[in-house]
C-alpha positions in Angstrom: 60.9 70.5 141.4 62.2 72.9 138.9 65.1 74.0 141.0 66.5 70.5 141.7 69.8 70.0 139.9 68.8 68.3 136.7 71.8 66.3 136.0 72.3 64.3 139.4 70.0 61.3 138.1 72.5 60.8 135.3 75.6 61.6 137.0 74.7 58.6 139.7 74.0 56.3 136.5 77.2 57.2 135.4 79.1 56.6 138.7 77.3 53.5 138.8 78.5 52.2 135.2 82.2 53.3 135.7 82.1 51.3 139.1 81.0 48.4 137.3 83.9 49.0 134.5 86.4 49.3 136.8 85.5 46.7 139.9 82.8 44.6 138.3 82.7 40.9 137.0 81.4 41.1 133.1 80.2 37.5 133.6 78.1 38.0 137.0 76.9 41.9 136.3 75.8 41.3 132.8 72.0 42.1 133.5 72.9 44.9 135.7 74.9 46.4 132.8 71.7 45.9 130.5 69.7 47.7 132.9 72.2 50.7 133.3 72.2 50.9 129.4 68.5 51.4 129.3 68.6 53.7 132.0 71.0 55.9 130.3 68.7 56.1 127.2 65.9 57.0 129.5 67.3 59.6 131.6 68.9 61.1 128.3 65.7 61.9 127.4 64.4 62.8 130.8 67.0 65.1 131.3 66.0 67.3 128.0 62.8 67.6 129.2 63.8 68.6 132.7 66.2 71.2 131.4 63.3 72.6 129.1 61.0 73.0 132.3 63.6 75.0 134.4 64.2 77.3 131.4 60.5 77.8 130.9 59.8 78.3 134.3 62.5 81.3 134.1 61.2 84.7 133.1 64.6 86.8 133.5 67.5 86.0 130.7 70.0 86.3 133.0 69.3 83.7 135.3 68.3 81.6 132.3 72.2 82.4 130.9 73.2 81.4 134.2 71.6 77.8 134.5 72.6 76.8 131.0 75.9 78.0 131.6 76.0 75.7 135.0 74.6 72.8 133.1 76.6 73.3 130.2 79.9 73.1 132.4 78.9 70.1 134.3 78.3 68.2 131.2 81.6 69.2 129.7 83.4 68.5 132.6 81.6 64.7 132.7 82.8 64.2 129.2 86.0 65.2 129.9 86.4 62.6 132.6 85.2 60.0 130.3 87.5 60.7 127.8 90.1 60.6 130.2 89.1 57.2 131.6 88.8 55.7 128.0 92.5 55.4 127.7 92.5 54.1 131.4 89.9 51.5 130.9 90.6 50.2 127.3 92.7 47.4 129.0 90.3 46.7 131.4 88.1 43.5 130.5 84.3 44.2 130.4 81.6 45.2 127.9 82.9 48.5 126.1 79.3 48.9 124.8 78.6 50.4 128.3 81.6 53.2 128.0 80.4 54.1 124.5 76.6 54.2 126.0 78.1 56.7 128.6 80.0 58.9 126.0 76.9 58.7 123.3 74.7 60.1 126.2 76.9 62.8 127.0 77.9 63.7 123.2 74.2 64.0 122.8 73.2 66.0 125.5 76.2 68.5 124.7 74.8 68.8 121.3 71.3 69.3 122.3 72.5 72.4 124.8 74.8 73.7 122.5 72.0 73.9 119.3 69.0 74.4 121.5 70.4 77.2 123.7 73.4 78.5 122.1 72.9 82.2 122.4 73.2 81.9 126.4 76.3 80.1 126.0 78.0 83.1 124.1 81.4 83.1 126.0 81.4 79.4 126.9 83.7 77.2 125.2 82.5 74.8 122.4 82.5 71.2 123.1 84.5 69.3 120.5 81.8 67.0 119.9 79.6 70.4 118.2 82.8 71.2 116.4 83.5 67.7 114.8 79.8 67.9 113.7 80.3 71.0 112.0 83.8 70.4 110.6 82.7 69.2 107.2 80.2 71.7 106.2 82.8 74.5 107.2 85.4 73.2 105.4 83.4 72.7 102.3 82.1 76.1 102.3 85.4 77.7 103.1 86.9 75.9 100.0 84.0 76.9 97.8 85.1 80.7 99.1 88.7 80.3 98.1 87.8 78.9 94.6 85.5 82.2 93.9 88.7 84.3 94.4 90.7 84.8 91.2 93.9 83.3 90.4 95.4 86.6 89.6 94.5 89.2 91.8 97.0 91.4 93.2 96.0 92.2 96.7 96.4 88.5 98.1 97.8 89.5 101.6 94.7 91.0 102.8 92.9 88.0 101.5 95.4 85.5 103.1 94.9 87.7 106.2 91.0 87.3 106.5 91.2 83.4 105.8 93.8 82.8 108.4 91.4 83.6 111.0 89.5 80.1 109.8 92.6 78.1 110.7 93.1 78.1 114.3 89.4 76.8 114.0 89.9 73.9 112.1 93.0 73.0 113.6 90.6 72.8 117.1 88.2 70.2 115.4 91.5 67.9 116.2 91.8 69.0 119.7 89.9 67.6 122.2 90.7 70.7 124.9 88.7 73.0 122.6 89.7 76.5 123.3 87.0 78.4 121.3 84.0 80.2 122.8 80.5 80.3 121.0 81.1 84.2 120.3 84.2 83.1 118.0 82.7 80.4 116.5 79.5 82.6 115.6 81.8 85.6 114.6 83.7 83.0 112.1 80.5 81.6 110.6 79.1 84.9 110.1 82.3 86.5 108.3 82.7 83.4 106.3 78.7 83.8 105.1 79.3 87.7 104.1 82.6 87.1 102.5 81.1 84.2 100.1 78.6 86.9 99.1 81.0 89.4 97.9 82.4 90.4 94.5 86.1 90.4 94.6 88.3 93.2 92.8 92.3 93.5 92.3 92.2 96.0 95.6 89.7 94.0 97.4 87.8 97.3 98.5 84.5 95.7 99.6 86.7 92.7 101.7 88.2 95.8 103.4 84.8 97.8 104.1 83.5 94.1 105.3 86.3 93.6 107.7 85.9 97.2 109.4 82.5 96.5 109.5 82.9 93.3 111.2 85.3 94.8 113.5 88.3 92.8 112.7 90.2 93.9 115.4 93.5 91.8 114.8 97.0 93.8 115.1 97.9 92.1 112.1 94.8 94.2 110.1 95.4 97.1 112.0 98.8 97.3 110.7 98.1 96.3 107.0 95.5 99.0 107.5 97.6 101.9 108.7 100.5 100.4 106.7 98.6 100.9 103.0 97.6 104.6 104.3 101.1 105.2 105.3 102.2 104.2 101.6 99.7 106.7 99.9 100.8 109.3 102.6 104.6 108.6 101.4 103.6 109.1 97.9 102.5 112.6 98.2 104.7 115.5 98.1 103.5 118.2 100.6 101.9 118.4 104.2 98.3 120.1 102.9 98.0 117.0 100.5 99.1 114.5 103.0 96.5 116.1 105.5 94.0 116.1 103.1 94.4 112.4 102.7 94.0 111.8 106.3 90.8 113.6 106.7 89.8 111.7 103.8 90.1 108.7 105.3 88.6 109.9 108.7 85.4 110.6 106.6 85.7 107.3 104.8 86.4 105.4 108.2 83.1 107.0 109.8 80.8 106.1 106.5 81.4 102.5 107.1 78.4 101.0 109.2 79.9 98.8 112.0 78.1 95.6 113.2 77.1 96.3 116.9 78.4 93.9 119.7 81.0 92.1 117.5 84.6 92.1 117.2 87.3 89.2 116.4 89.1 89.6 119.5 87.3 90.4 122.4 90.6 91.5 124.4 91.5 94.2 121.9 90.2 97.2 121.4 87.5 98.5 118.9 89.3 98.3 115.4 87.7 101.7 114.4 88.6 103.2 117.5 92.2 102.3 117.0 92.5 103.4 113.5 90.8 106.8 113.9 92.9 107.5 117.0 95.7 107.2 114.8 94.3 109.3 111.5 93.7 112.2 114.2 97.3 111.9 115.3 98.6 111.8 112.2 96.4 114.7 111.0 97.0 116.7 114.3 101.2 116.3 113.4 100.9 117.0 110.1 98.9 120.8 110.6 101.6 121.7 113.4 103.9 121.0 110.8 102.6 123.2 107.9 101.8 126.1 110.2 105.7 126.2 111.0 106.2 125.9 107.3 103.6 128.5 106.0 105.6 131.7 104.4 104.8 134.8 106.6 105.4 138.2 105.0 107.8 140.9 106.5 104.6 143.3 107.3 102.8 140.4 109.5 99.7 140.5 106.9 100.1 137.2 106.6 100.6 134.5 104.1 102.3 135.6 100.9 101.0 134.5 97.3 103.2 132.1 96.1 101.4 133.4 92.6 102.8 137.1 91.5 99.2 137.9 89.7 96.9 139.8 92.3 93.7 137.7 92.4 91.4 140.9 91.8 93.3 141.5 88.9 93.3 137.8 87.2 91.0 136.9 84.8 88.7 134.1 85.3 86.3 131.5 83.8 83.0 131.1 85.0 82.0 127.6 85.4 78.4 126.5 85.9 79.5 123.3 88.1 80.0 123.6 91.7 83.4 123.4 93.6 82.8 119.6 94.3 81.5 118.6 90.7 84.7 120.7 89.4 87.0 118.8 91.6 86.0 115.7 90.7 86.5 116.6 86.8 90.0 117.6 88.0 90.9 114.6 90.1 89.8 112.4 87.3 91.7 114.1 84.5 94.7 113.8 86.8 94.4 110.1 87.8 93.8 109.2 84.3 96.8 111.4 83.1 95.2 113.8 80.9 96.0 116.9 83.1 99.7 115.9 83.7 101.6 117.8 86.4 104.3 116.7 89.4 101.3 116.2 91.4 97.7 116.5 91.8 98.0 119.4 94.4 99.8 121.1 91.1 97.0 120.7 89.0 94.7 122.2 91.4 96.9 125.1 92.2 97.6 125.8 88.6 94.0 125.6 87.2 91.6 126.4 90.1 92.8 130.0 91.1 91.6 130.8 87.0 88.0 129.9 87.8 84.9 130.8 89.5 81.5 129.0 90.1 78.0 130.8 90.3 78.1 130.9 93.8 81.7 131.9 94.7 84.3 134.1 92.9 87.4 133.0 94.9 87.7 129.5 94.9 90.6 127.6 97.2 92.6 124.9 95.2 93.5 123.1 98.6 89.4 123.1 99.7 88.6 121.7 96.0 91.1 118.9 96.1 90.0 117.6 99.6 86.0 117.8 98.7 87.3 115.5 95.6 87.8 113.0 98.0 84.7 112.8 99.8 81.7 114.1 97.0 78.4 113.5 97.3 76.5 110.9 95.1 74.6 113.9 93.9 77.7 115.9 92.6 78.9 112.5 91.0 75.8 112.4 89.1 75.6 116.2 87.7 79.6 115.9 86.7 79.1 112.5 84.9 75.9 114.4 83.1 78.1 117.6 82.4 80.6 115.1 80.8 77.8 113.0 78.9 76.7 116.8 77.5 80.2 117.3 76.5 80.6 114.2 74.6 77.4 114.6 72.6 78.7 118.1 71.7 82.1 116.4 70.4 80.2 114.1 68.4 78.5 117.0 66.2 81.6 118.6 65.5 
């Protein structure tokens, strides 16, 4: 019994009902119409019980997925045919209640199937019935999110890009030929929920991380993400600083956790994979370029020192902080314009050769600058504590 086609009795009732609507006599078929209406109600309930019975009889998920998919496709086909017939039968004399009853039964079964067994329908199209039932709540939550965003925010392009993904979904609610899958619907619901939980700053840094973690792999967002890095690269003067920036973004991207088995567009590549590939190619190019630009001595003994003072003769100041902690302080001083030079690279190259740490006498300016972009939390805490101690000492003067 569980292997029988559960929709067959309902399909038979619908065919009988349509025959009366198209060829019957409304006057003489009154009793038959009442009987069909009662049977449609009964069969709608019976089908739901029969479907649950068939699902519970199957132990393997692939088989359940196939079963639900087949019944959902059949219901969608029936519903679309009824919608098409509504226009054709609108001028046919007869009781409209029977046609409304058929439509109502199919809508009830679609809603039941799509809500009760949605996890088995990821790649199936969502019925316009379910979309319409979700519309009011979805639009309300979207408006609440928009009201949460500060008016004077500078980086509106990223927010507009994120919100635009919901526009086609809202428009599709008014289209009976829906082209939205359950996977796409679930992605948008999850994205909207997480966006609502964010605290928004001027640059939308948290939103940017959320979109990466949600694998927001649209071509427009990929272009935006890479474009922002290009802007930072163009603001730097030398190849070493640019290479450091690319390496920093590689590490930054790696540290953003990505939700498994999720992406905006199934047909596109993974977002992190595309950005990662671009960053690595840019870094390789800059490293090759840097090798050709490095000056070499006539004796072939290596790179010429730009500083005329011999490193062995240079007087150094011992700093109790580590390389990472010193780098953080110098970077902050540069960005706050406490130390002013042509570039951050110039700040490090001017100061670092005269510093040493408890662990290393010769410090590399390029290495310290690179590490200032990827400092560990512990180094940040120690650097902050050292600065606090300096503040307290200054207060005592």
